C-alpha positions in Angstrom: -14.4 97.0 -18.9 -17.3 97.4 -21.6 -20.2 95.4 -22.7 -21.7 94.1 -25.2 -24.8 95.2 -26.4 -26.6 92.9 -27.7 -27.2 92.5 -23.8 -29.7 94.8 -23.0 -33.6 94.5 -24.3 -36.1 96.6 -23.7 -39.5 94.2 -22.7 -43.0 95.1 -22.8 -46.1 93.5 -20.9 -48.2 92.5 -22.9 -50.2 90.8 -19.9 -52.4 93.2 -17.7 -51.1 95.2 -14.7 -52.8 91.9 -12.3 -50.6 89.6 -13.8 -47.4 90.9 -16.0 -46.3 88.9 -18.6 -43.4 90.8 -19.9 -41.7 90.2 -23.8 -38.9 91.2 -25.6 -39.5 93.7 -28.2 -39.0 90.5 -31.2 -36.0 90.7 -33.2 -34.2 93.7 -31.9 -31.0 95.0 -33.7 -30.8 98.8 -32.2 -31.5 100.6 -28.8 -30.9 104.0 -27.5 -32.3 105.3 -24.0 -31.9 109.2 -23.5 -32.6 111.1 -20.5 -32.5 114.6 -20.2 -33.2 117.2 -17.3 -34.7 121.1 -18.4 -33.0 123.9 -17.1 -34.6 126.6 -15.2 -33.2 129.9 -15.6 -32.8 131.6 -12.3 -31.1 135.0 -13.7 -31.8 138.2 -11.7 -30.8 141.5 -11.6 -28.1 141.0 -9.5 -26.3 137.4 -11.7 -24.4 140.3 -13.6 -23.4 139.2 -16.4 -23.5 135.6 -16.7 -26.9 133.1 -17.0 -27.5 131.4 -12.9 -29.7 127.9 -13.8 -31.0 125.0 -11.5 -32.1 121.7 -12.8 -36.0 121.1 -13.5 -38.0 118.1 -14.2 -36.2 114.7 -15.7 -37.8 113.2 -18.8 -36.7 109.7 -20.3 -37.2 108.6 -24.1 -36.5 105.2 -25.7 -35.8 104.8 -29.6 -35.3 101.7 -30.5 -35.5 99.1 -34.2 -36.6 95.7 -34.8 -36.9 93.9 -37.2 -40.6 92.9 -38.1 -42.5 90.2 -36.9 -46.1 91.1 -37.6 -47.9 88.0 -35.0 -45.3 88.8 -31.9 -47.1 89.9 -29.5 -44.9 92.8 -28.4 -45.3 94.7 -31.7 -49.8 94.2 -31.6 -48.8 95.9 -27.8 -47.0 98.9 -29.2 -49.3 99.4 -32.5 -52.6 99.5 -29.7 -50.5 102.1 -28.0 -49.9 103.9 -30.7 -53.0 103.7 -32.2 -55.5 104.1 -28.9 -52.7 106.2 -27.2 -52.2 103.7 -24.1 -49.9 103.7 -21.7 -47.8 100.4 -21.2 -45.3 98.9 -19.3 -42.2 98.7 -19.9 -39.1 97.0 -18.8 -35.5 97.0 -18.9 -33.4 93.9 -19.5 -29.4 93.3 -19.3 -27.9 89.8 -19.8 -31.3 87.9 -18.9 -31.9 89.9 -15.5 -34.3 92.7 -15.1 -33.4 96.3 -14.2 -36.0 99.1 -14.4 -39.2 99.2 -15.5 -41.5 102.4 -15.9 -44.4 103.5 -17.8 -44.3 104.9 -21.1 -46.4 105.5 -24.3 -45.6 105.3 -28.1 -44.9 109.1 -29.6 -43.8 107.7 -33.2 -44.0 103.6 -34.8 -42.9 103.1 -38.6 -42.9 100.5 -40.9 -40.1 100.4 -43.4 -39.5 97.6 -46.3 -37.1 97.6 -48.3 -36.6 95.3 -51.2 -34.2 92.2 -50.6 -33.8 93.4 -47.0 -35.4 92.5 -43.8 -38.8 94.1 -43.0 -38.1 96.5 -39.7 -40.0 98.6 -37.4 -38.5 101.7 -35.9 -40.3 102.6 -32.6 -40.4 106.0 -30.0 -41.7 105.7 -26.6 -41.5 108.2 -23.2 -41.4 107.3 -20.1 -44.1 109.0 -17.8 -41.9 109.5 -14.1 -39.3 107.9 -13.4 -37.3 104.3 -14.0 -38.5 102.5 -11.4 -36.3 98.9 -9.9 -37.4 95.8 -10.2 
């Protein structure tokens, strides 16, 4: 059976490493979590006409869109990560239960303010290292 995408949220640590406080990014509307693995070409003279590969390093990114809430604490953390190159801790939550967490940094942050529509924030984060079970 399928699931409701509204049940999956991204949270950011607005506290400290010693006393983490995870807060959902305000008014999330869309979320994409993407993983990929590099390919290592191991083809050699005896491979013949066909290339041979083994899996390499795995990487993950998160992209999301939310409504612009200027006084939201999670947005302030995202902006600081982007502006100052700071790492942040993020958490993925399903139906109110924490699933996984990771270290990340913001690689893209944009704001859009169309006429007669809500302001929108779009962000992309790069995960560094593995996702961890909570």
